[in-house]
C-alpha positions as CSV (number, residue, x, y, z in Angstrom):
1,M,-1.9,11.8,25.4
2,R,1.3,12.5,23.6
3,V,1.3,11.8,19.8
4,R,4.4,10.2,18.7
5,P,6.5,11.6,15.7
6,R,5.5,8.7,13.4
7,R,1.9,9.4,13.9
8,W,2.4,13.0,12.9
9,V,4.2,11.9,9.8
10,Q,1.3,9.5,9.0
11,F,-1.2,12.3,9.3
12,A,1.0,14.5,7.1
13,G,1.0,11.6,4.6
14,V,-2.8,11.6,4.4
15,L,-2.8,15.4,3.8
16,A,0.0,15.1,1.1
17,A,-2.0,12.4,-0.7
18,N,-5.4,14.3,-0.4
19,P,-4.9,18.1,-0.5
20,W,-7.6,18.8,-3.2
21,F,-10.1,20.5,-0.9
22,I,-11.2,22.6,-3.9
23,Y,-13.5,19.7,-4.7
24,L,-15.7,20.6,-1.8
25,G,-16.6,23.8,-3.5
26,T,-16.3,22.9,-7.2
27,R,-17.3,19.2,-7.2
28,T,-14.6,18.7,-9.8
29,I,-12.1,15.9,-9.4
30,Y,-8.5,16.9,-10.1
31,Q,-7.1,15.7,-13.4
32,G,-3.9,17.7,-13.8
33,R,-0.3,16.6,-14.3
34,A,0.1,15.5,-10.7
35,K,-2.4,12.7,-11.4
36,G,0.3,11.0,-13.5
37,V,2.6,10.7,-10.4
38,C,2.3,7.6,-8.2
39,F,1.8,8.3,-4.5
40,P,4.1,5.9,-2.6
41,G,1.2,4.5,-0.5
42,L,-2.2,3.0,-0.9
43,N,-4.4,5.9,-1.7
44,C,-7.3,5.7,-4.1
45,Y,-6.9,7.9,-7.2
46,A,-10.8,8.2,-7.3
47,C,-10.8,9.9,-3.9
48,P,-12.3,13.4,-4.6
49,L,-9.4,15.0,-2.6
50,A,-6.6,12.9,-4.2
51,L,-3.9,14.8,-6.1
52,M,-1.9,11.8,-7.3
53,S,-2.6,8.3,-8.5
54,C,-2.4,4.9,-6.7
55,P,0.6,2.8,-7.9
56,I,-1.6,-0.4,-8.0
57,G,-4.4,1.4,-9.7
58,S,-1.9,2.7,-12.3
59,L,-0.4,-0.7,-12.7
60,Q,-3.8,-2.3,-13.4
61,H,-4.8,0.5,-15.7
62,S,-1.7,0.0,-17.8
63,L,-2.2,-3.7,-18.0
64,A,-5.8,-3.3,-18.8
65,L,-5.0,-1.0,-21.7
66,A,-2.5,-3.5,-23.1
67,S,-5.0,-6.4,-22.7
68,P,-5.7,-8.6,-25.7
69,Q,-9.4,-7.9,-25.0
70,K,-8.8,-4.2,-26.0
71,G,-7.1,-5.3,-29.3
72,A,-9.8,-7.9,-30.0
73,R,-12.5,-5.2,-30.0
74,A,-10.7,-3.0,-32.5
75,S,-12.0,-3.3,-36.1
76,G,-11.0,-1.2,-39.2
77,E,-7.5,0.1,-40.0
78,I,-7.8,3.4,-38.3
79,I,-9.3,1.9,-35.1
80,A,-6.7,-0.9,-35.1
81,Q,-3.9,1.6,-35.5
82,A,-5.2,3.7,-32.6
83,A,-5.4,0.5,-30.5
84,R,-1.8,-0.4,-31.3
85,Q,-0.7,3.2,-30.3
86,G,-2.7,2.8,-27.1
87,T,-1.0,-0.5,-26.4
88,T,2.4,1.2,-26.9
89,N,1.5,4.0,-24.5
90,A,0.2,1.4,-22.0
91,Y,3.5,-0.4,-21.9
92,A,5.4,2.9,-21.5
93,A,3.1,3.7,-18.6
94,L,3.6,0.2,-17.2
95,L,7.4,0.6,-17.2
96,Y,7.0,3.9,-15.4
97,V,4.8,2.4,-12.7
98,V,6.9,-0.7,-12.2
99,G,10.0,1.6,-12.0
100,A,8.4,3.8,-9.4
101,I,7.3,0.9,-7.2
102,G,10.7,-0.8,-7.7
103,L,12.6,2.4,-6.8
104,V,10.7,2.8,-3.5
105,G,11.2,-0.9,-2.7
106,V,14.9,-1.0,-3.5
107,L,15.6,2.2,-1.5
108,S,13.5,1.6,1.6
109,G,11.5,-1.6,1.4
110,R,8.2,-1.2,3.1
111,L,9.3,1.8,5.2
112,L,6.6,4.1,3.6
113,C,3.9,1.5,4.5
114,G,4.7,2.2,8.1
115,W,5.1,6.0,7.9
116,I,2.9,7.6,5.2
117,C,0.3,5.1,3.9
118,P,-3.2,6.5,4.7
119,F,-4.8,3.1,4.9
120,G,-2.0,1.9,7.2
121,L,-2.8,4.8,9.5
122,L,-6.5,3.9,9.6
123,Q,-5.6,0.3,10.6
124,D,-3.2,1.5,13.3
125,L,-5.9,3.7,14.8
126,L,-8.8,1.2,14.7
127,F,-6.7,-1.5,16.4
128,K,-6.4,0.9,19.4
129,L,-10.1,0.5,20.1
130,P,-10.6,-1.4,23.4
131,T,-12.0,-4.8,22.2
132,P,-10.9,-8.4,22.4
133,K,-8.1,-9.1,20.0
134,L,-7.2,-12.0,17.8
135,T,-4.0,-13.2,16.1
136,L,-4.0,-13.9,12.4
137,P,-2.6,-17.3,11.3
138,P,0.9,-17.0,9.7
139,W,-0.4,-18.4,6.4
140,T,-2.7,-15.5,5.8
141,R,0.3,-13.3,4.8
142,F,0.4,-15.1,1.5
143,G,-3.0,-13.6,0.6
144,K,-1.4,-10.3,-0.5
145,Y,0.8,-12.1,-3.0
146,L,-2.2,-13.9,-4.4
147,A,-4.0,-10.6,-4.6
148,L,-1.1,-9.0,-6.4
149,A,-0.6,-11.9,-8.9
150,V,-4.3,-12.6,-9.7
151,L,-6.4,-9.5,-9.0
152,A,-3.8,-6.8,-9.8
153,L,-1.7,-8.4,-12.6
154,L,-3.3,-11.4,-14.3
155,L,-7.0,-10.6,-14.5
156,P,-6.6,-6.9,-15.5
157,H,-4.4,-8.0,-18.4
158,I,-6.7,-10.8,-19.5
159,T,-10.0,-9.0,-19.1
160,G,-9.1,-5.4,-19.5
161,V,-10.8,-4.6,-16.1
162,S,-9.0,-3.3,-13.1
163,W,-10.3,-5.9,-10.7
164,Y,-8.2,-5.1,-7.7
165,S,-9.2,-1.4,-7.7
166,R,-12.9,-2.4,-8.1
167,L,-12.8,-4.6,-5.0
168,C,-10.2,-2.7,-2.9
169,P,-11.7,-1.5,0.4
170,A,-9.4,1.5,0.4
171,G,-11.0,2.6,-2.9
172,T,-14.5,2.0,-1.5
173,L,-13.7,4.1,1.6
174,E,-11.8,6.9,0.0
175,G,-13.5,7.0,-3.4
176,A,-16.9,5.3,-3.8
177,L,-18.4,6.4,-0.5
178,P,-17.3,10.1,-0.6
179,L,-18.5,10.3,-4.2
180,K,-21.9,9.0,-3.2
181,V,-22.2,11.5,-0.4
182,L,-20.7,14.4,-2.3
183,P,-21.2,13.5,-6.0
184,P,-19.2,15.3,-8.7
185,K,-20.7,17.4,-11.5
186,S,-20.6,14.4,-13.8
187,P,-23.4,12.0,-13.0
188,L,-22.4,8.7,-11.4
189,P,-23.8,5.3,-12.4
190,P,-26.6,3.9,-10.1
191,A,-25.5,1.8,-7.2
192,G,-26.1,-1.8,-8.1
193,W,-25.2,-5.1,-6.4
194,F,-21.5,-4.7,-7.1
195,F,-21.5,-1.5,-5.0
196,W,-22.9,-3.4,-2.1
197,L,-20.4,-6.1,-2.6
198,K,-17.7,-3.5,-2.2
199,I,-19.4,-2.2,0.9
200,G,-19.4,-5.7,2.3
201,I,-15.7,-6.2,1.7
202,L,-15.0,-2.8,3.4
203,V,-17.1,-3.7,6.4
204,F,-15.3,-7.0,6.8
205,F,-11.9,-5.4,6.8
206,L,-12.9,-2.6,9.1
207,V,-14.1,-5.1,11.7
208,L,-11.0,-7.1,11.3
209,M,-8.9,-3.9,11.7
210,V,-10.4,-3.4,15.2
211,L,-9.7,-7.0,16.1
212,S,-6.2,-7.6,14.7
213,K,-3.1,-5.7,13.7
214,R,-3.0,-4.3,10.2
215,P,-5.0,-7.2,8.6
216,F,-5.3,-5.6,5.2
217,C,-1.6,-4.8,5.0
218,R,-0.7,-8.3,6.0
219,T,-3.3,-10.3,3.9
220,A,-4.5,-8.4,0.9
221,C,-2.5,-5.3,0.1
222,A,-1.0,-5.7,-3.4
223,L,1.2,-2.7,-3.0
224,G,2.5,-4.1,0.3
225,A,3.2,-7.4,-1.5
226,S,5.2,-5.8,-4.3
227,L,7.3,-3.8,-1.8
228,A,7.7,-6.9,0.4
229,L,9.3,-8.8,-2.5
230,L,12.0,-6.1,-2.6
231,T,12.4,-5.5,1.2
232,P,15.1,-8.2,1.8
233,F,17.2,-6.5,-0.8
234,S,16.5,-2.9,0.0
235,F,19.2,-0.4,1.0
236,Y,17.4,0.4,4.2
237,R,18.2,-2.3,6.7
238,M,17.1,-3.4,10.2
239,D,19.5,-5.2,12.5
240,V,19.3,-6.8,16.0
241,A,22.4,-7.2,18.1
242,E,22.1,-10.8,19.3
243,E,24.5,-10.2,22.2
244,L,22.1,-7.5,23.5
245,C,18.7,-9.0,22.8
246,N,17.2,-11.0,25.6
247,S,14.0,-12.0,23.7
248,C,11.8,-10.1,26.2
249,G,9.1,-9.9,23.5
250,R,8.6,-6.1,23.9
251,C,9.3,-5.7,20.2
252,R,6.4,-8.0,19.2
253,E,4.0,-6.2,21.6
254,V,4.5,-2.9,19.8
255,C,4.9,-4.3,16.2
256,P,1.9,-3.3,14.0
257,V,2.4,-6.4,11.8
258,D,2.9,-8.8,14.8
259,I,6.4,-10.2,14.0
260,D,9.5,-10.9,16.1
261,I,12.1,-8.6,14.6
262,F,14.9,-10.7,16.2
263,D,13.9,-13.7,14.1
264,N,14.4,-11.9,10.8
265,P,15.3,-8.2,11.0
266,N,14.7,-7.7,7.3
267,S,11.5,-9.8,7.0
268,P,9.3,-9.0,4.0
269,E,6.5,-8.4,6.6
270,C,8.3,-5.6,8.4
271,V,6.9,-2.1,7.6
272,R,10.0,-0.3,9.1
273,C,7.8,1.6,11.6
274,L,10.7,1.5,14.1
275,E,8.4,1.0,17.0
276,C,10.5,-2.0,18.1
277,K,13.7,0.2,18.0
278,A,12.1,2.7,20.3
279,A,10.6,0.1,22.6
280,C,13.7,-2.2,23.0
281,P,14.9,-1.8,26.6
282,K,18.4,-3.0,25.6
283,G,18.9,-0.9,22.5
284,A,19.5,-4.0,20.5
285,V,17.5,-2.9,17.4
286,T,19.3,-0.6,14.9
287,S,18.3,0.6,11.5
288,G,19.6,2.7,8.6
289,F,20.8,2.6,5.1
290,R,23.2,-0.1,4.2
291,T,26.2,2.2,4.4
292,G,25.1,4.2,7.4
293,L,23.8,2.0,10.3
294,R,23.8,3.9,13.5
295,G,23.9,3.0,17.2
296,R,24.8,-0.3,18.8
297,G,25.5,-3.2,16.5
298,A,26.7,-0.8,13.8
299,E,30.1,-2.4,13.8
300,S,28.7,-5.6,12.3
301,P,26.8,-5.6,9.0
302,A,23.0,-6.0,9.1
303,R,21.8,-9.5,8.5
304,G,21.4,-10.2,4.8
305,V,24.3,-7.8,3.9
306,T,27.4,-9.3,2.6
């Protein structure tokens, strides 16, 4: 079976995010300068092979450091001064992370979700397993915005704990499980009930990935939610030439997030995988940066562009 170019790019994305194979011999997690760089996809920074950090993990960490809970625990002038300095550094890190996510979102929307995200690749592959399939209700897409607002933003700042990372199935699969199988030199805490809760969440989503298209991306990914908010305004645009489109439904058949691209070419749900563009028998779907659309329909601006 021929592997399509996008699939090769997705595999390359997995390798780019997790090249630290030295861990297998040293059992030492990488903590160098690259760890301060946000990988533009959902990839757990606790993964023993990870070289960079997760944007959502970094976002929560910055908010947790700036949490009132951290300051409330400080006592004494020296400790209080250190706490204030830590808060200043946390806000600086927060600005960097928000800027990094914002830059990716403004430039390309959710394009990297469709092309390099390791967890997105896993969902694409699992859905190919021959089983009965189900369609997620449209309202479930709001779950990822709730996860972003509550688990990734509000609770970490209030409690000083990175709740989204602690519950994230990507973190369990890429970080918690590999570290249990191949533990680092530093001893790990014993597995308690919370570890098994994480396993339960992971199993739930793995089963759902087999049955439906990209369920985690669509319902619970905080990074996807943050990029989705910027997708309608991104420089990278999708367009459908209405005079060519005959609503055959082929685009929805191949869409990994189960949308009709002709309804809203720049939908926040679209991961810019371009499967619809390749599958369209009429060549009605075009894509490109705002000033450089190619192909049919290029003479008219993309929807949403004024």
